[in-house]
C-alpha positions as CSV (number, residue, x, y, z in Angstrom):
1,X,-104.8,38.0,15.8
2,X,-103.1,35.6,13.5
3,X,-102.1,38.0,10.7
4,X,-101.4,37.1,7.1
5,X,-97.7,37.7,6.2
6,X,-96.1,39.0,3.0
7,X,-92.4,38.4,2.7
8,X,-90.0,39.7,0.1
9,X,-86.3,39.5,-0.8
10,X,-84.4,42.2,-2.6
11,X,-84.5,41.8,-6.4
12,X,-81.4,40.2,-8.1
13,X,-80.1,42.2,-10.9
14,X,-80.4,40.8,-14.4
15,X,-76.8,41.4,-15.6
16,X,-75.4,38.1,-14.2
17,X,-76.0,34.7,-12.6
18,X,-77.2,33.9,-9.1
19,X,-74.2,33.4,-6.8
20,X,-73.9,32.4,-3.2
21,X,-73.9,36.0,-2.1
22,X,-77.4,36.3,-3.4
23,X,-78.3,33.0,-1.9
24,X,-77.4,34.1,1.6
25,X,-80.4,36.4,1.6
26,X,-82.8,34.1,-0.2
27,X,-81.9,31.2,2.1
28,X,-82.3,33.4,5.2
29,X,-85.8,34.5,4.1
30,X,-86.8,31.0,2.9
31,X,-85.9,29.4,6.3
32,X,-88.0,32.0,8.1
33,X,-90.9,31.5,5.7
34,X,-90.8,27.7,6.0
35,X,-90.8,28.0,9.7
36,X,-93.9,30.3,9.6
37,X,-95.7,27.8,7.3
38,X,-94.7,24.9,9.7
39,X,-96.3,27.0,12.4
40,X,-99.6,27.2,10.3
41,X,-99.2,30.8,9.4
42,X,-100.6,32.2,6.1
43,X,-97.5,33.4,4.3
44,X,-96.9,34.7,0.8
45,X,-93.3,34.7,-0.3
46,X,-92.4,36.8,-3.4
47,X,-89.4,38.2,-5.3
48,X,-88.5,39.3,-8.9
49,X,-85.7,40.1,-11.2
50,X,-84.5,43.8,-11.4
51,X,-84.3,44.1,-15.2
52,X,-83.8,47.8,-15.9
53,X,-80.9,50.2,-16.1
54,X,-77.8,51.2,-18.1
55,X,-75.8,48.1,-17.3
56,X,-78.5,45.9,-18.8
57,X,-78.5,48.1,-22.0
58,X,-74.7,48.0,-22.3
59,X,-74.5,44.2,-21.7
60,X,-77.2,43.6,-24.4
61,X,-75.3,45.8,-26.8
62,X,-72.1,43.9,-26.1
63,X,-73.8,40.6,-26.7
64,X,-75.6,42.1,-29.8
65,X,-79.0,41.1,-28.6
66,X,-82.2,42.9,-27.6
67,X,-82.3,43.8,-23.9
68,X,-85.7,42.1,-23.7
69,X,-84.1,38.8,-24.9
70,X,-81.3,39.3,-22.4
71,X,-83.5,39.7,-19.4
72,X,-85.8,36.9,-20.5
73,X,-82.8,34.5,-20.6
74,X,-81.4,35.7,-17.2
75,X,-84.9,35.4,-15.7
76,X,-85.2,31.7,-16.5
77,X,-81.7,31.1,-15.3
78,X,-82.3,32.9,-12.0
79,X,-85.6,31.1,-11.4
80,X,-84.0,27.7,-12.1
81,X,-81.1,28.3,-9.8
82,X,-83.3,29.5,-6.9
83,X,-85.6,26.6,-7.3
84,X,-82.7,24.1,-7.0
85,X,-81.9,25.6,-3.7
86,X,-85.5,25.1,-2.6
87,X,-86.3,28.8,-2.3
88,X,-90.1,28.4,-2.0
89,X,-91.4,31.5,-3.8
90,X,-95.1,31.7,-4.4
91,X,-94.4,34.0,-7.2
92,X,-91.2,35.2,-8.9
93,X,-91.7,38.0,-11.4
94,X,-89.6,40.8,-13.0
95,X,-89.7,44.6,-13.2
96,X,-90.4,44.7,-17.0
97,X,-94.0,43.4,-16.7
98,X,-97.1,45.2,-17.9
99,X,-98.3,45.1,-14.2
100,X,-95.2,46.9,-13.0
101,X,-95.4,49.5,-15.8
102,X,-99.0,50.1,-14.7
103,X,-98.3,50.6,-11.0
104,X,-95.1,52.6,-11.6
105,X,-96.8,55.1,-13.9
106,X,-99.9,55.3,-11.7
107,X,-97.9,55.8,-8.6
108,X,-95.8,58.5,-10.2
109,X,-98.9,60.3,-11.5
110,X,-100.4,60.2,-8.0
111,X,-97.3,61.5,-6.4
112,X,-97.0,64.3,-8.9
113,X,-100.7,65.3,-8.4
114,X,-100.1,65.5,-4.7
115,X,-97.2,67.9,-5.2
116,X,-94.4,65.5,-4.2
117,X,-92.6,65.7,-7.5
118,X,-90.2,68.5,-8.5
119,X,-88.0,69.3,-11.5
120,X,-84.7,71.0,-11.6
121,X,-81.5,71.3,-13.7
122,X,-78.5,69.5,-12.4
123,X,-74.9,68.8,-13.3
124,X,-74.3,65.1,-14.1
125,X,-71.3,63.0,-14.9
126,X,-71.1,62.3,-18.6
127,X,-68.9,59.9,-20.5
128,X,-67.9,61.9,-23.6
129,X,-66.3,58.9,-25.2
130,X,-69.4,56.8,-25.1
131,X,-71.9,59.7,-25.2
132,X,-73.8,58.6,-22.2
133,X,-74.8,60.0,-18.8
134,X,-73.3,57.7,-16.2
135,X,-75.4,55.9,-13.7
136,X,-74.1,55.8,-10.1
137,X,-73.0,52.2,-10.3
138,X,-70.8,52.8,-13.4
139,X,-68.7,55.5,-11.7
140,X,-65.9,54.8,-9.3
141,X,-63.9,57.2,-7.3
142,X,-62.7,58.3,-3.8
143,X,-65.4,58.8,-1.2
144,X,-65.7,62.5,-0.3
145,X,-66.4,61.6,3.4
146,X,-63.8,59.0,4.4
147,X,-61.6,59.1,1.3
148,X,-61.8,55.3,0.7
149,X,-60.8,54.5,-2.9
150,X,-62.9,52.6,-5.5
151,X,-66.3,53.6,-4.2
152,X,-69.6,53.9,-6.2
153,X,-71.1,57.1,-7.4
154,X,-74.0,57.1,-4.9
155,X,-72.7,55.7,-1.6
156,X,-69.6,54.5,0.1
157,X,-69.4,50.8,1.1
158,X,-66.8,51.6,3.7
159,X,-68.4,54.4,5.8
160,X,-72.0,54.2,4.6
161,X,-72.1,57.8,3.4
162,X,-74.6,58.8,0.8
163,X,-73.6,61.6,-1.7
164,X,-74.0,62.9,-5.2
165,X,-71.8,61.2,-7.9
166,X,-70.4,64.7,-8.8
167,X,-69.0,64.8,-5.3
168,X,-66.7,61.8,-5.9
169,X,-63.0,62.6,-5.8
170,X,-61.2,61.5,-9.0
171,X,-64.2,59.8,-10.6
172,X,-63.7,57.4,-13.5
173,X,-66.2,55.9,-15.9
174,X,-66.5,52.1,-15.5
175,X,-67.5,52.0,-19.2
176,X,-64.5,53.6,-20.9
177,X,-62.1,54.1,-17.9
178,X,-62.1,57.8,-18.9
179,X,-62.5,60.8,-16.7
180,X,-66.1,61.9,-17.0
181,X,-67.2,65.6,-17.5
182,X,-70.0,67.5,-15.8
183,X,-73.0,68.2,-18.1
184,X,-76.3,69.9,-17.5
185,X,-79.6,68.0,-17.6
186,X,-83.1,68.5,-16.4
187,X,-84.2,65.8,-13.9
188,X,-87.3,64.8,-12.0
189,X,-87.1,64.5,-8.2
190,X,-89.1,63.1,-5.4
191,X,-89.3,65.5,-2.5
192,X,-88.3,63.2,0.3
193,X,-88.0,66.0,2.9
194,X,-91.8,66.3,3.1
195,X,-91.9,63.0,4.9
196,X,-88.9,63.6,7.2
197,X,-90.8,63.8,10.5
198,X,-93.1,60.8,9.8
199,X,-90.2,58.7,8.5
200,X,-88.1,59.5,11.6
201,X,-91.0,58.4,13.9
202,X,-91.6,55.2,11.8
203,X,-87.9,54.3,11.9
204,X,-88.0,54.7,15.7
205,X,-91.0,52.4,16.1
206,X,-89.0,49.1,16.1
207,X,-89.3,48.1,12.5
208,X,-85.5,48.1,12.2
209,X,-82.7,46.4,14.0
210,X,-81.1,48.8,16.5
211,X,-77.9,48.9,14.4
212,X,-79.9,49.8,11.3
213,X,-82.0,52.3,13.2
214,X,-79.0,54.1,14.5
215,X,-77.4,54.3,11.0
216,X,-80.7,55.4,9.4
217,X,-81.0,58.3,11.8
218,X,-77.7,59.7,10.8
219,X,-79.2,60.5,7.4
220,X,-81.7,62.9,9.1
221,X,-79.0,65.0,10.8
222,X,-78.5,67.3,7.7
223,X,-82.0,66.9,6.5
224,X,-83.3,64.5,3.8
225,X,-82.4,65.5,0.3
226,X,-84.3,65.5,-3.0
227,X,-84.2,62.1,-4.6
228,X,-83.4,62.0,-8.3
229,X,-85.9,59.5,-9.8
230,X,-85.1,60.1,-13.5
231,X,-82.5,59.0,-16.0
232,X,-81.5,60.2,-19.4
233,X,-81.7,58.4,-22.7
234,X,-80.1,56.1,-23.8
235,X,-81.5,53.8,-21.1
236,X,-83.4,50.5,-20.8
237,X,-86.5,50.9,-18.6
238,X,-89.9,52.6,-18.4
239,X,-90.3,56.0,-19.9
240,X,-91.7,58.7,-17.6
241,X,-95.1,59.9,-18.9
242,X,-95.1,63.5,-20.0
243,X,-91.3,63.8,-20.4
244,X,-89.2,63.5,-23.5
245,X,-86.3,61.0,-23.3
246,X,-86.6,60.6,-19.5
247,X,-86.8,57.2,-17.9
248,X,-87.7,56.0,-14.3
249,X,-84.6,55.3,-12.2
250,X,-84.5,51.6,-11.3
251,X,-85.0,52.3,-7.6
252,X,-88.5,53.5,-8.5
253,X,-89.8,50.6,-10.4
254,X,-87.8,47.9,-8.4
255,X,-89.5,48.3,-5.0
256,X,-92.9,48.9,-6.8
257,X,-92.4,45.5,-8.2
258,X,-93.2,44.1,-4.7
259,X,-96.7,45.5,-5.4
260,X,-97.0,44.4,-9.0
261,X,-95.7,40.8,-8.2
262,X,-98.4,40.4,-5.5
263,X,-100.9,41.6,-8.1
264,X,-99.7,39.0,-10.6
265,X,-100.1,36.3,-7.9
266,X,-103.5,37.6,-6.7
267,X,-104.8,37.1,-10.2
268,X,-104.0,33.4,-10.0
269,X,-105.0,32.7,-6.4
270,X,-108.5,33.4,-5.0
271,X,-107.3,33.2,-1.4
272,X,-105.2,36.4,-1.8
273,X,-106.8,39.8,-1.4
274,X,-104.4,42.2,-3.0
275,X,-105.6,45.4,-1.3
276,X,-105.6,43.7,2.1
277,X,-101.8,43.6,2.1
278,X,-101.3,47.2,1.0
279,X,-104.2,49.1,2.4
280,X,-104.9,47.3,5.7
281,X,-102.1,46.7,8.2
282,X,-104.5,45.5,10.9
283,X,-104.8,42.0,9.3
284,X,-101.5,41.7,7.5
285,X,-97.7,42.1,8.0
286,X,-95.1,43.0,5.5
287,X,-91.5,42.0,5.9
288,X,-88.5,42.8,3.6
289,X,-85.2,40.8,3.8
290,X,-82.4,42.9,2.4
291,X,-78.6,43.5,2.5
292,X,-77.0,46.3,4.4
293,X,-76.0,48.1,1.2
294,X,-79.6,49.0,0.3
295,X,-80.9,50.1,3.7
296,X,-81.1,53.7,2.5
297,X,-83.6,52.8,-0.2
298,X,-85.8,50.6,2.0
299,X,-85.8,52.7,5.1
300,X,-86.3,56.1,3.5
301,X,-87.3,56.2,-0.2
302,X,-89.6,53.2,-0.3
303,X,-91.6,53.9,2.9
304,X,-91.9,57.6,1.8
305,X,-93.4,56.5,-1.5
306,X,-95.8,54.2,0.3
307,X,-96.9,57.0,2.6
308,X,-97.2,59.3,-0.4
309,X,-99.7,56.9,-2.0
310,X,-101.5,56.1,1.3
311,X,-100.2,52.5,1.3
312,X,-99.1,50.7,4.4
313,X,-95.4,50.7,5.4
314,X,-93.4,47.6,6.2
315,X,-93.9,45.9,9.5
316,X,-90.2,45.0,9.6
317,X,-87.0,45.3,7.6
318,X,-84.6,42.4,8.2
319,X,-81.0,43.4,7.3
320,X,-78.0,41.0,6.8
321,X,-74.3,41.7,6.2
322,X,-72.2,40.9,3.2
323,X,-70.7,37.5,2.3
324,X,-66.9,37.0,2.1
325,X,-65.2,33.8,0.8
326,X,-62.2,32.6,2.9
327,X,-62.1,36.2,4.4
328,X,-61.9,37.8,0.9
329,X,-64.5,40.1,-0.7
330,X,-66.4,38.4,-3.5
331,X,-64.9,39.4,-6.9
332,X,-65.5,38.1,-10.4
333,X,-62.2,39.7,-11.6
334,X,-60.2,38.0,-8.9
335,X,-62.1,34.7,-9.3
336,X,-63.4,34.8,-5.8
337,X,-66.9,34.0,-6.8
338,X,-69.1,31.0,-6.6
339,X,-72.1,30.7,-8.9
340,X,-75.2,28.8,-7.7
341,X,-74.9,26.5,-10.7
342,X,-71.2,25.8,-9.9
343,X,-72.1,24.9,-6.3
344,X,-74.6,22.3,-7.4
345,X,-72.1,20.5,-9.6
346,X,-70.3,19.4,-6.5
347,X,-72.6,19.7,-3.5
348,X,-76.3,19.7,-2.6
349,X,-78.3,22.7,-1.6
350,X,-78.9,21.6,2.0
351,X,-75.2,21.9,2.8
352,X,-75.1,25.6,1.9
353,X,-78.4,26.2,3.7
354,X,-77.2,24.5,6.8
355,X,-73.8,26.4,6.8
356,X,-75.4,29.8,6.3
357,X,-78.0,29.0,9.0
358,X,-75.1,28.2,11.4
359,X,-73.8,31.7,10.8
360,X,-77.0,33.8,10.6
361,X,-78.6,35.8,13.4
362,X,-80.8,38.9,13.7
363,X,-77.6,41.0,14.0
364,X,-76.0,42.7,11.0
365,X,-72.6,41.1,10.6
366,X,-70.6,40.0,7.6
367,X,-70.5,36.2,7.1
368,X,-67.4,34.4,5.9
369,X,-67.7,31.3,3.9
370,X,-64.6,29.3,4.9
371,X,-64.1,26.2,2.9
372,X,-62.4,24.2,5.6
373,X,-64.9,25.2,8.2
374,X,-67.7,24.3,5.8
375,X,-66.4,20.8,5.1
376,X,-65.8,20.2,8.8
377,X,-69.2,21.5,9.9
378,X,-71.2,19.4,7.4
379,X,-69.3,16.2,8.0
380,X,-69.3,16.6,11.8
381,X,-72.8,17.9,12.3
382,X,-75.0,16.4,9.7
383,X,-73.1,13.1,8.9
384,X,-71.5,12.1,12.2
385,X,-74.0,13.4,14.7
386,X,-77.4,13.6,13.1
387,X,-77.7,11.1,10.3
388,X,-75.4,8.6,12.1
389,X,-77.9,8.6,15.0
390,X,-80.6,7.3,12.7
391,X,-78.2,4.8,11.1
392,X,-77.0,3.2,14.3
393,X,-80.5,2.9,15.8
394,X,-82.4,1.8,12.7
395,X,-80.0,-1.1,12.1
396,X,-81.2,-3.0,15.1
397,X,-84.9,-2.0,14.5
398,X,-84.7,-3.1,10.8
399,X,-82.8,-6.4,11.5
400,X,-84.3,-7.7,14.7
401,X,-87.7,-6.1,15.2
402,X,-89.2,-6.2,11.7
403,X,-88.8,-2.4,11.3
404,X,-91.2,-1.8,14.3
405,X,-90.6,0.7,17.0
406,X,-91.5,-0.2,20.6
407,X,-94.9,0.4,22.1
408,X,-93.6,2.4,25.0
409,X,-90.8,4.9,25.7
410,X,-87.9,3.9,27.8
411,X,-87.2,7.4,29.0
412,X,-90.2,9.7,29.2
413,X,-88.1,12.4,31.0
414,X,-85.7,12.5,28.1
415,X,-88.5,12.8,25.6
416,X,-90.0,15.7,27.6
417,X,-86.6,17.4,27.8
418,X,-86.5,17.4,24.0
419,X,-90.1,18.5,23.8
420,X,-89.4,21.5,26.1
421,X,-86.4,22.5,23.9
422,X,-88.8,22.6,20.9
423,X,-90.2,25.8,22.4
424,X,-86.8,27.4,22.4
425,X,-86.1,26.3,18.9
426,X,-89.4,27.9,17.8
427,X,-88.5,31.1,19.6
428,X,-85.1,31.2,17.8
429,X,-86.7,30.7,14.4
430,X,-89.2,33.5,15.0
431,X,-86.4,35.9,16.0
432,X,-84.2,34.7,13.0
433,X,-81.6,33.5,15.4
434,X,-80.7,30.6,13.1
435,X,-77.2,30.1,14.5
436,X,-78.8,29.5,17.9
437,X,-81.1,26.9,16.3
438,X,-78.1,25.0,15.0
439,X,-76.2,25.2,18.3
440,X,-79.2,23.8,20.1
441,X,-79.7,21.1,17.5
442,X,-76.1,19.9,17.9
443,X,-76.3,20.2,21.7
444,X,-79.2,17.7,21.7
445,X,-77.7,15.6,19.0
446,X,-74.7,15.1,21.3
447,X,-77.0,14.2,24.1
448,X,-78.8,11.7,22.0
449,X,-75.6,10.1,20.8
450,X,-74.2,9.9,24.3
451,X,-77.4,8.2,25.4
452,X,-77.0,5.5,22.7
453,X,-73.3,5.1,23.6
454,X,-74.0,4.7,27.2
455,X,-76.9,2.3,26.6
456,X,-74.8,0.2,24.2
457,X,-77.5,-1.8,22.4
458,X,-74.7,-3.6,20.5
459,X,-73.4,-5.1,23.8
460,X,-76.9,-6.3,24.6
461,X,-77.2,-7.8,21.1
462,X,-74.2,-10.1,21.8
463,X,-76.3,-12.0,24.3
464,X,-79.8,-11.7,22.9
465,X,-80.4,-9.9,19.6
466,X,-84.2,-9.8,20.2
467,X,-83.9,-8.3,23.7
468,X,-86.8,-5.9,24.2
469,X,-84.5,-3.4,25.8
470,X,-82.6,-3.1,22.5
471,X,-85.8,-2.1,20.8
472,X,-86.6,0.4,23.6
473,X,-83.2,2.0,23.4
474,X,-83.2,2.3,19.6
475,X,-86.8,3.6,19.6
476,X,-85.7,6.3,21.9
477,X,-82.8,7.1,19.5
478,X,-85.2,7.2,16.5
479,X,-87.5,9.6,18.4
480,X,-84.4,11.8,19.2
481,X,-83.6,11.8,15.5
482,X,-87.2,12.8,14.7
483,X,-86.9,15.8,17.0
484,X,-83.6,16.9,15.4
485,X,-85.0,16.6,11.8
486,X,-88.2,18.4,12.7
487,X,-86.1,21.3,14.1
488,X,-84.0,21.3,11.0
489,X,-86.9,21.0,8.5
490,X,-87.0,24.7,7.5
491,X,-83.2,24.7,7.1
492,X,-82.6,21.3,5.3
493,X,-85.8,20.5,3.3
494,X,-84.2,17.8,1.1
495,X,-82.7,15.9,4.1
496,X,-86.0,16.4,6.0
497,X,-88.0,15.0,3.1
498,X,-85.7,11.9,2.9
499,X,-86.1,11.5,6.7
500,X,-89.8,11.7,6.5
501,X,-89.8,8.9,4.0
502,X,-87.5,6.8,6.2
503,X,-89.6,7.5,9.3
504,X,-92.9,7.1,7.4
505,X,-94.3,10.1,9.0
506,X,-94.6,13.9,8.5
507,X,-92.3,16.1,10.5
508,X,-94.2,18.9,12.3
509,X,-93.9,20.8,15.5
510,X,-97.4,19.7,16.5
511,X,-96.7,15.9,16.0
512,X,-93.8,16.1,18.4
513,X,-96.3,16.3,21.3
514,X,-96.7,12.5,20.8
515,X,-93.8,10.1,20.5
516,X,-93.4,7.8,17.5
517,X,-94.4,4.4,19.0
518,X,-95.6,1.1,17.7
519,X,-94.8,2.5,14.3
520,X,-93.1,0.8,11.3
521,X,-90.2,2.6,9.8
522,X,-88.5,1.8,6.5
523,X,-85.2,0.1,6.0
524,X,-82.4,2.6,6.5
525,X,-80.6,3.9,3.4
526,X,-77.9,6.6,3.4
527,X,-79.6,9.9,4.0
528,X,-76.5,12.1,3.4
529,X,-73.0,11.6,2.1
530,X,-69.8,12.8,3.5
531,X,-68.2,15.7,1.5
532,X,-64.6,16.6,0.7
533,X,-63.0,19.5,-1.2
534,X,-59.6,20.9,-1.8
535,X,-58.6,24.5,-0.8
536,X,-58.7,25.8,-4.4
537,X,-61.7,23.7,-5.4
538,X,-64.0,26.6,-6.6
539,X,-61.4,28.7,-8.2
540,X,-60.1,26.4,-11.0
């Protein structure tokens, strides 16, 4: 059965701009979505801004504006930056919509009615200087498990341990840099342990990468703990119905925004049946692309909520590693940080998409953006090997054959060699082995260029510029280029679009079954420019 597919990315937080760390995930998902659509699949691609929480409230206070005005401004900036990198969302929403409020409160009420919600008094870290209970992300301290310094209040980025903020060693408030005190407060909890057996079986069903599955199962060893889903006033977010001065924790309404965003889109598109994607897993698939730092929420809390409300669970959760820059962790304070908008002042979006694709696979590994490696890869691969193939072949076709390709192929065996490789390319795309796609593209680009070098049409042109063999050789080269750009279409949409114009044909996997013959191409114009950059280019 050709199932309909719903794809999501994790929600960018509304306290800052889109940077290339965000783009790693959005580009990875977009490449996979574009491949599926090229393969004639029905795919819906959605995301949203995560707009709630104490950091939003504090930033708005600092800027002396209403939090709603802040998130509105950031929303438009995020949407603009993502669109300029050709992230092809069908709908991009945010967590502060009326639809998300409706689903969050309705889901909570249902869970409470089913007996999955508990209340109890807890000790919570409190900043007595700022008179505010501290959220996990605004507390730093020493991990109680591995003793790594400078870790968040809910989990350790070094060892992956999950703990209570009160368990941190030597905690400090990120707001005032003071030592917080412990203060009592009544909170609302989701009883995650009720779903322990079903969650364990679901995690073991192949929905996770084996690395993620192994890590997720470690959390079951001591039993799943209650999940605190409430936050105290002052806070920016949705109030919990029936409770005074209590708000939903962002990790409740953020994943629920997957549901509400699809609802927003379904109201606009008649070809989308909202309930089909959440109630019926026989005809639909659901895939989440996320970073390794939020596996805990997506492999435990989120599927437990879905099970609690009788909704389907994800078909697969695709997890990627972190991004480093020149082997250093991204940091605003240390100026190791590249905004999406900064990138586009100097480079095009395809260059980053191609570079990330050359590093991405289905495995969970951190990816390093190395500036020298980036420049070398783009100039060597795209300019020298791929675009140059079209340039050197089209020159003869344009000048001596009135832009017309030959009526027959000179080397049918070579064409079928490329056609056979298309199946491998499609397999790599499906499995998210994008680095394998790039390696295969370059391997065949080398083959194509060697063929042109060995055939030497320029030598033949010295004797007879209108020799039919020149047309045959260059037509073969143009068909090689067509293969390469079809394979790269999900990765480099802008370059592919320019290539389609140049070739005067649509690039699709199906069309590759037939060579481009007796066909008029356009006069060649530069499809891509060589790039250069200094070592400290981004960090001025």
